[in-house]
C-alpha positions as CSV (number, residue, x, y, z in Angstrom):
1,M,-0.1,-0.2,-0.2
2,E,1.5,3.7,-0.8
3,F,0.3,5.0,1.5
4,P,-1.5,3.5,4.2
5,G,-3.1,6.3,6.2
6,R,-4.8,7.8,3.3
7,A,-6.5,4.1,3.1
8,I,-10.5,3.5,3.4
9,N,-12.3,0.2,2.4
10,L,-14.8,-0.2,0.0
11,E,-17.6,0.8,1.1
12,Q,-16.3,4.1,2.1
13,A,-14.8,4.6,-2.1
14,A,-18.5,3.4,-2.8
15,A,-20.0,6.1,-0.8
16,V,-18.1,9.2,-2.3
17,Q,-18.2,7.9,-6.1
18,R,-21.2,5.6,-7.2
19,D,-19.1,4.0,-10.3
20,L,-16.8,2.3,-8.2
21,V,-15.2,-0.7,-9.6
22,A,-13.0,-2.7,-7.5
23,V,-10.1,-4.2,-9.3
24,A,-7.0,-6.9,-8.3
25,I,-3.8,-6.0,-8.2
26,S,-1.1,-8.5,-8.6
27,M,2.1,-7.7,-7.6
28,R,5.7,-10.0,-8.0
29,L,9.6,-9.7,-9.2
30,V,10.8,-9.5,-12.0
31,D,14.5,-10.2,-12.8
32,S,16.1,-6.9,-14.9
33,V,17.4,-9.3,-17.6
34,E,14.5,-9.6,-18.8
35,F,14.3,-5.9,-19.9
36,G,16.6,-4.4,-23.1
37,R,17.9,-1.5,-23.4
38,I,15.3,0.2,-25.8
39,A,12.6,-1.0,-23.2
40,A,14.5,0.6,-20.5
41,Q,14.9,3.6,-22.3
42,T,11.1,3.7,-22.9
43,A,10.6,2.9,-19.3
44,K,12.9,5.7,-18.2
45,Q,10.9,8.3,-20.9
46,V,7.7,7.1,-19.4
47,I,8.6,8.1,-15.7
48,V,10.3,11.4,-17.0
49,Q,6.8,12.0,-18.8
50,K,4.6,11.3,-15.9
51,G,7.1,13.5,-13.1
52,S,7.1,16.2,-15.4
53,G,2.9,16.5,-15.8
54,S,2.8,16.6,-12.0
55,R,5.1,18.9,-11.1
56,A,2.9,20.8,-14.1
57,R,0.0,20.3,-12.8
58,T,1.1,21.9,-9.5
59,E,2.4,24.7,-10.6
60,L,-1.2,26.0,-12.1
């Protein structure tokens, strides 16, 4: 859980947003050897773009 202090249960969330859909998330460790150079560059670009987008929203 990313922010345990800000977590709410499904019933509380449904009270805030009626069209809420529960989704299961599965996480597993993956060896980094499986990713090639191009995949690593693409991932880095996505991370940089998301970071600059959130910064732009906070500056408004």
